[in-house]
GUDO-541022 format. One record per residue (C-alpha): x negated, y negated, z negated. Coordinates in Angstrom, 1 decimal. Each point is the difference from the previous one (the first is absolute). Last residue first. Layout:
N
(rec (X; Y; Z)),
...
***
This chain:
219
(rec (47.3; -120.3; 31.9)),
(rec (-0.1; -1.2; -3.3)),
(rec (-0.4; -3.9; -0.8)),
(rec (3.7; -1.2; -0.6)),
(rec (0.2; 2.9; -2.1)),
(rec (-2.5; -0.9; -2.5)),
(rec (0.9; 1.2; -3.5)),
(rec (2.0; 2.8; 1.2)),
(rec (-2.2; 1.5; 2.8)),
(rec (-3.1; -0.5; -2.0)),
(rec (1.5; 1.7; -2.8)),
(rec (0.9; 3.0; 2.4)),
(rec (-3.8; -0.1; 1.2)),
(rec (-1.3; 0.2; -3.8)),
(rec (2.5; 2.8; -0.9)),
(rec (-1.1; 2.1; 3.3)),
(rec (-3.5; -0.8; -1.2)),
(rec (-0.3; 2.0; -3.5)),
(rec (1.7; 3.0; -0.5)),
(rec (0.8; 1.0; 3.5)),
(rec (-3.0; -1.2; 1.4)),
(rec (-2.2; 1.7; -2.4)),
(rec (2.6; 3.5; 0.3)),
(rec (-0.8; 0.0; 3.8)),
(rec (3.4; 0.1; 1.3)),
(rec (-0.4; -3.1; 2.7)),
(rec (-3.3; 1.5; 1.4)),
(rec (-0.5; -1.7; 2.9)),
(rec (1.8; -3.0; -0.5)),
(rec (-2.0; -0.9; -3.3)),
(rec (-3.3; 1.1; 1.2)),
(rec (0.4; -2.8; 2.8)),
(rec (-3.8; 0.2; 0.0)),
(rec (-1.9; 2.6; -2.6)),
(rec (-0.1; 2.7; 2.5)),
(rec (-2.3; -2.1; 2.4)),
(rec (-2.6; -0.5; -2.9)),
(rec (-0.4; -3.7; -1.5)),
(rec (-0.6; -3.0; 1.9)),
(rec (-2.9; -1.6; -1.3)),
(rec (0.2; -3.8; -1.0)),
(rec (-3.0; -2.4; -1.0)),
(rec (-0.5; -1.7; -3.2)),
(rec (1.1; -3.0; -2.2)),
(rec (2.1; -0.1; -2.9)),
(rec (2.8; -2.3; -1.4)),
(rec (1.3; 1.9; -3.5)),
(rec (3.3; 1.4; -1.1)),
(rec (0.0; 0.0; -3.7)),
(rec (2.9; -1.8; -0.3)),
(rec (0.8; -0.6; -3.8)),
(rec (3.1; 1.8; -1.7)),
(rec (3.6; -0.7; -0.2)),
(rec (0.0; -1.1; 3.7)),
(rec (1.4; -3.3; 1.9)),
(rec (-1.4; -2.1; -3.1)),
(rec (0.4; -2.6; 2.3)),
(rec (-3.5; -1.5; -0.6)),
(rec (-1.2; 3.5; 0.6)),
(rec (2.0; 0.1; 3.3)),
(rec (-1.1; -3.2; 1.5)),
(rec (-3.7; 0.6; -1.1)),
(rec (0.3; 3.1; 2.1)),
(rec (1.6; -1.7; 2.9)),
(rec (-2.9; -2.3; -0.4)),
(rec (-2.4; 2.6; 0.7)),
(rec (1.7; 1.3; 2.6)),
(rec (0.6; -2.8; 2.3)),
(rec (-3.8; -1.3; -0.6)),
(rec (-1.2; 3.4; 0.8)),
(rec (2.5; 0.1; 3.1)),
(rec (-1.1; -3.3; 1.2)),
(rec (-3.9; 0.8; -0.4)),
(rec (0.1; 3.0; 2.1)),
(rec (0.8; 4.0; -0.3)),
(rec (1.1; 0.0; -3.3)),
(rec (-0.7; 3.7; -1.8)),
(rec (2.5; 0.0; -2.7)),
(rec (0.0; 2.4; -2.8)),
(rec (1.9; 2.5; -2.3)),
(rec (-2.4; 2.6; -0.9)),
(rec (0.7; 3.6; 1.3)),
(rec (-3.7; 0.8; 0.9)),
(rec (-0.9; -1.4; -3.7)),
(rec (1.7; 3.1; -1.7)),
(rec (3.5; 1.1; -0.9)),
(rec (3.0; 1.5; 2.2)),
(rec (3.3; 1.0; -1.7)),
(rec (1.5; -3.6; 0.9)),
(rec (-2.8; -2.6; 0.4)),
(rec (-3.2; 0.0; -1.8)),
(rec (-3.3; -1.7; 0.0)),
(rec (1.5; -3.0; -1.9)),
(rec (3.7; -0.1; 0.2)),
(rec (1.6; -3.8; -0.5)),
(rec (0.3; -0.3; 4.0)),
(rec (2.2; 2.8; 0.0)),
(rec (-0.1; 0.8; 3.9)),
(rec (2.1; 0.2; 3.3)),
(rec (3.0; -1.7; -1.4)),
(rec (0.1; -3.2; -1.6)),
(rec (-3.6; -0.9; 0.5)),
(rec (-0.5; 1.4; 3.5)),
(rec (3.4; -1.1; 1.1)),
(rec (-0.5; -3.5; -1.5)),
(rec (-3.8; 0.3; 2.1)),
(rec (1.6; 1.0; 3.2)),
(rec (2.4; -3.3; -0.1)),
(rec (-3.4; -2.0; -0.7)),
(rec (-1.4; 1.4; 3.2)),
(rec (2.9; -1.0; 1.8)),
(rec (2.3; 2.3; 1.9)),
(rec (1.2; -0.9; 3.6)),
(rec (-1.8; -3.0; 1.4)),
(rec (-3.0; 1.8; -2.0)),
(rec (0.1; 3.2; 2.1)),
(rec (-1.6; 2.7; -2.1)),
(rec (-3.0; 2.6; -0.2)),
(rec (-0.2; 1.5; -3.3)),
(rec (-2.9; 2.0; -1.5)),
(rec (0.9; 2.0; -2.7)),
(rec (-2.4; 0.7; -3.1)),
(rec (-1.2; 2.8; -2.3)),
(rec (-2.8; -1.7; -1.8)),
(rec (-3.7; 0.7; 0.5)),
(rec (-2.7; -0.2; -2.3)),
(rec (-1.5; 3.1; 0.8)),
(rec (0.1; 1.7; -3.3)),
(rec (3.6; 0.8; -0.6)),
(rec (-0.3; 3.7; 1.2)),
(rec (2.9; -0.4; 2.3)),
(rec (-2.1; -2.7; 2.0)),
(rec (-2.2; 3.1; 0.9)),
(rec (2.9; 2.8; 1.3)),
(rec (1.7; -3.0; 1.5)),
(rec (-2.7; -1.2; 2.1)),
(rec (-1.5; -3.5; 0.2)),
(rec (-3.0; 1.1; -1.7)),
(rec (-2.7; -0.7; 2.8)),
(rec (2.5; -3.3; 1.2)),
(rec (-0.9; -1.8; -3.2)),
(rec (2.3; -1.0; -2.9)),
(rec (3.0; -2.5; -0.4)),
(rec (2.4; 1.1; 2.2)),
(rec (1.1; 3.7; 0.8)),
(rec (3.0; 0.7; 2.5)),
(rec (3.7; 0.1; 0.8)),
(rec (0.9; -1.5; 3.1)),
(rec (3.3; -2.3; 0.7)),
(rec (0.9; -1.5; 3.4)),
(rec (2.4; -2.3; 1.7)),
(rec (1.3; -1.8; -3.5)),
(rec (2.4; -2.7; 1.0)),
(rec (3.3; 1.4; -1.9)),
(rec (-1.5; 2.3; -2.8)),
(rec (0.2; 3.6; 0.0)),
(rec (-3.5; 1.1; 0.8)),
(rec (-0.7; -2.0; -3.1)),
(rec (1.9; 2.2; -2.4)),
(rec (-1.3; 3.5; 1.5)),
(rec (-3.6; -1.9; 0.0)),
(rec (0.4; -0.5; -3.7)),
(rec (1.6; 3.7; -0.7)),
(rec (-3.2; 1.7; 1.8)),
(rec (-2.7; -2.4; -1.0)),
(rec (0.4; 1.4; -3.5)),
(rec (-0.6; -3.0; -2.4)),
(rec (0.3; -3.9; 0.8)),
(rec (-3.3; -1.1; 2.7)),
(rec (1.4; -2.2; 2.4)),
(rec (-1.5; -0.9; 3.2)),
(rec (1.5; -2.8; 2.5)),
(rec (-0.6; -0.4; 3.6)),
(rec (1.6; -2.5; 2.3)),
(rec (1.3; -0.4; 3.4)),
(rec (-0.4; -2.8; 1.9)),
(rec (2.9; -2.7; 0.6)),
(rec (-1.0; -1.8; -3.2)),
(rec (1.6; -0.5; -3.5)),
(rec (-1.5; -2.2; -2.4)),
(rec (-0.8; 1.9; -3.0)),
(rec (2.5; -0.1; -3.2)),
(rec (0.0; -2.4; -3.2)),
(rec (3.1; 0.4; -2.5)),
(rec (0.1; 3.6; 0.2)),
(rec (3.6; 1.2; -0.2)),
(rec (0.9; 0.8; -3.6)),
(rec (0.3; 3.2; -1.7)),
(rec (2.5; 2.9; -0.6)),
(rec (-1.6; 3.3; -0.9)),
(rec (1.3; 2.4; 2.4)),
(rec (2.2; 2.9; -0.7)),
(rec (-0.1; 3.9; 0.7)),
(rec (-1.8; 0.9; -3.4)),
(rec (-2.6; 2.5; 1.1)),
(rec (0.9; 3.8; -0.6)),
(rec (-0.6; 2.3; -2.3)),
(rec (-2.2; 3.0; 0.3)),
(rec (-3.1; -1.1; -1.4)),
(rec (-0.8; 1.6; -3.3)),
(rec (-0.8; 3.3; 1.7)),
(rec (-1.0; -0.5; 4.0)),
(rec (2.9; 0.9; 2.0)),
(rec (-0.1; 2.7; 2.5)),
(rec (0.7; 1.1; 3.5)),
(rec (-2.3; 2.4; 1.8)),
(rec (-0.9; 0.2; 3.8)),
(rec (-3.8; 0.1; -0.5)),
(rec (-0.1; -4.0; 1.2)),
(rec (2.7; -0.5; -2.5)),
(rec (-2.1; 1.3; -3.1)),
(rec (-3.1; -1.9; 1.0)),
(rec (1.9; -3.3; 0.6)),
(rec (1.6; 0.8; -3.7)),
(rec (-3.4; 0.3; -1.4)),
(rec (-1.3; -3.0; 1.6)),
(rec (3.0; -2.2; -1.0)),
(rec (-0.2; 1.0; -3.5)),
(rec (-4.1; -0.9; -0.3)),
***
């Protein structure tokens, strides 16, 4: 996979791009309406789990959202026994690269996180592929943590579909499964490796798009 190759090169001190994937992602968000339904806010912190391709960029976006107090990169949808980068990268474990977001619902709602997810963090019309990365571990999926989140996520997908917000059908699925944190070197990878070729090509444009489209949400 492209990202695995680039990671290996970076860890050995080399800087290289995979052939055919050197162009950067577009610095723009998809303009979509806010959710008509949302989860009722509470005083207690809440957790959201989203999978939307490489977790480096997805985590970088949500780390910059006001009200988000923590983001962990990891694997969702498979078992603990195979929740390692090397095994998940074989595309045989059933995991998706995902992020676990802890947030204050009094500051940012679950529905708002979904709006950022669909407009910035993932291409919900791309099946088992995001940017240069292909395979089921890069699928677009939501892992609701309770019935309220599941209902709001399902309603939002239906709302976006009815509004024809995207030029192709939404393939994002609502899934179940545990979340397992990824290895330490994957955590805050964007901030630790700002000159990594993958970050420069694919994730910096994504963060820039978030700040442009949602200035009121940016930390």
